[in-house]
N, C-alpha and C positions, 0 to 999 in steps of 0.2 A: 504493500500500500504506500502511495506517495505521501511523504511527510508534509504536514501543513505548516509551512513557515510563516504564514500570514493569516492566522485564525481571526474570524470576525463573526458577529451575530451569534455568539455563544454565551454572552454574559449580560448582566443587567446594566453595566456602565461601560462607557467608552474608555479606550486606552490608546496611547500613542507610543509607537516604537520606531526605532531607526530602520530605514530600508536596508535589506540584506543583499541587494543586487546592485551592479553598476548602473549608471544612468546612460552615459555614452560608452559603448563597449570598446571602441578604438582597436579593432582587429585590422592589422596591416594587410591581410588578405582581402579586405573589403574597403580599401581606402579610395577607390576610384568612384568619383561622383561629384555633385555640385557643391558639397560642403567643404569649407576651409577649416583649418584647425581652430581659428577664432570662432567659427560657427559652432563647432563641436564643444568648445569650451563654454560658450554662452548657453548652449542646450544643457550641458552638464550642470551648470550653476543654477539656471532658471527653470528648466523643465520644458522649454518650448523654443521655437524659432519661427520667425515670420518673414516671408519674402514677398515683395511686391512685383517682381519682374521675372518669375520663373517661366512664364509663358508669354508668347508674342501676342500683339493686339488681335491679329486675325484668328488665332487659336482661342482667345477669350471670347470673341464673337461667336465662334462655333459652339463653345460650352454654353453660352447664354441661350442660343437657339435650341440646343438639345434639352436644356432645362425646361424651356417653355413647352416643348413637345412632350416631355415626360409628365409635366403637370397635367396637360390636356388628356393624356392617355390614362392617367390614374385617378382623375377627379371623381369619377363615378364607379371606380373599380372596388368590388367587395372582396377583399383578400386579407389574410393575416399579415402580409408584408406591407400593407398600406395602413398606417395609423392615422386616425382622424383626431382633431382637437376635441377635448372632452365635452364641450358645449356647442359644437357646431359640426358641419360636414366638411370643414376645411381640412386639407391634408396637413398633417404634422410631420410625418416621416414616411419615406418609401425605402424599404430595405432590399438588400441583395441586388443592387443595381450593377454590380460587377459581373453579373451573370445575364445581362440583357442581350448578349450576342451582338452588340452594336457598339455605339460610341463610348459608353461608360465602361464597358468591358475593356476596350482598348486604352481608355484613359487610365484605368487601374494598373495597366502594365507599362505606362509611359516611363521611359528610362530616367527622366529627371526626378520623379518622385520615388520610384523603386530603388534607384541607386542611393538616394538620400537615406531611405529607410535601411538599406543594407549597411551604409556607413554608421548609422546610429546604433544599430543592433548587432553589428559585427558578424553577420551571417546571411545566408540566403533567407528569403522571406516568403510568406504566403499571406493571403487575405483571410482573416478570420471573421470580419464583418464589414459590410459596406452599407451606406444609406445616403439619402438626400434629406436634409432637414429644411422644412419650409416654416418661416415665421411671418405670417401675413401682417400687413399694416393694420393698425388700430386694435387688433385682437389676438396677436400672437402671444401664446402663453410662455411663462418662464420655464427654465430648466434649473432645478435647485442644485446647490453645491453637491458635488460628488467626485469620487475617484473612480474612473472606469474600471481600474484593476480590481477594486474591491468587489464589484459586481461580477466581473469576468472570472475572478478567482472563486468566489463563493458559489455562483450559479452556473458557471460554465466549466470550471476545472482548469483554468489557466494557472500553471504551476508557479511561474516566476514573473517578475517585472521585466519582461523583455519584448515589449510591444510598443508601437508608436502609432498614433493617429495622424493622418494627413487630411487636413480640412482645406478644401479649395473654395474660395469665395466666389459665388456665382452672381451675387448682386452686391452693390456697394455696401460695406458694413460701416456704419457711422457710430458715433458715441451714443446716439439716441434711438437706434432701432434694434436694441437687444443684442449687441455683439457678444461673443464669447468673452467671459472674464476668467482670468487665471491668477492663482496665487503663486508668485515666483518663489522657487525653492521648496515648495510643498511636496515635490516628488521625492524628497529625501526622507519623508516621514510617512508612516502608515497608521491610519486611524482605524482601529478595530471598533466597529459600530455595535451598539447594543441591540438587543431584541433577537428575533428569529426570522427566518425567511418563510413567508406564507407559501402554500402550495400554488404552483402556476403563477408565481408573483409577476412574471413578465406581462400577463394579460392586463394588469392595471398599472404597472410601473412604467410602461412605455408612454402612457398618457400623463401620469403623475407619479414620480418616484418617492416612495415613503420609507422603504426598507433600504438599509445600506447608505443612509445619508449621515453626515457628521452632526454631532450635537453642537450647540452654540459655543460652549466653552472650548471645544477642540478647534472649531473654526477660528475663534478669536485668537487662540494660541498660535495657529498657523500664520495668520495675518500679522500678528505681533512679531513672529520670527522673521517675516518678510519686511520688517521695518515699516509696517503699515501700508505696504504696496498691494494694490490689486490692479493688474495690468489688463488692458482690453485689446483684443485682436481686431483692430479696425484697419480698413484699407479698401482700395477699389476692387471691383470684380477682377478676378484672375490672381489675387493675392493667395499665397499658400502658407498655411500654418501647420507646423509639425509640433505635436506635444506628447510628452511621455504618458504612458498608460496610468501612472499614479499621480499625475499633476492634478491638484484640486481645481475644479473649474465649474462654471455654471453660467447662466445668462438670465437677465431680467426680461420681463414682458415687453412687447413692442406696441406702444400706443402711438407711434409716429405713423405718417401716411406711407412710409417706405418699407416694402417687404424685405426680409433678410433670408437668403437661401445659401446653403453650403452643401457641398458633397464631401462625404467622409469615406476614407478607406483606412481600415485598421490593419496595419501590417504587423504580423507576429513572426518571431524567429522560427525557422523550421526546426530549431532545437528546443522549442518551447510549446510543442503541440498540446492541445487540450486533453486532460485526463477526466476522471469522473469528478463531478462538482463536489467541492469541499463542504457543501451544505448537507451532503448525503442524499439529496433528492435526485430525480431524473434530470438528464441534460435538457437545456432549453432547445427549442426547435432549431433546425439547420439554418434558417434565415437569420438567426441571431448569432449563431456560433458555428462556423463551418468546421465540420469534422470529416466530411466525405471527400475523397479524391484530393486530399491535401498534397500539394506538390509545389516546389519553388517556382517563383515567377521568373520568366526570361524577359529582361527589360526590352521594351519596344522603342526603337529610336526614331520612329516616324513622327512627322509633324501631325498635330491633331486635324489640321485642315485636309491632309492627305487621307486620313482615316474617314473623315466625313464624306469626301468625294467617292471613296471606294464603297462605303456603305450605301450611299445614295444610288450609285450606278448599278449595284447588285440587287437592289430591292425592287 
């Protein structure tokens, strides 16, 4: 049985322990990619990296066009992969977009983001989860503070902190339309959350997460350790954010007129495949935690506009 080095949801009160894994793995065999040593150092210290020019303007236009088409295809779709806002029929999240056999599958294999993930994790990688998050203007709901790893460890069986999320901004993210907020340095600490995991927790947590969220005292402690900083991942469409699986993050509601949309690819080390959930419950569905046909990604060096042209001509 795999040893649980990061127990959570087993006790009445929260506790904070030091991280037991590296942040940036720095394997010389996976040094080729877009990240400099300064980038890796910043990621190691802060738990995230933000780029505004990883993609070219024509590629960004292609992403925005594909986003609009994805919205239209899924608006009235009744599927477990499509999560709606709790009080409306507006789309909140579309999962498994890296399996669409089209543009987003190719984007997930793009060499710029795959090689960056390989640099950070020091190994070959695969996608354990993918999704598009939509936060409509005026009524987009908040995502409360959480560490992704805590959920992936307890509910999916991710053994170690060796995964990174890549968030690509598909609409301009402003200070006022509910951008992602991150606590710098929080990736160095693990918050063991109180309580237990309800059966089939994902059915409600995808709309509003209540299990596996930090208590107020622990969050205050993390922010104090960060010198009172809470950073915001703002930038124009096409910006790319990489953040560690244990970085504490969340977002406020969007009451501005401007929608906020991002595409997420979660890259996991091929050496960190999912085991049985540490909650002792059954694994969550495949659309949340990929277990089938797990194999390393071969980076795709094509421009996104070439992929769009190929897809259009073959459809």
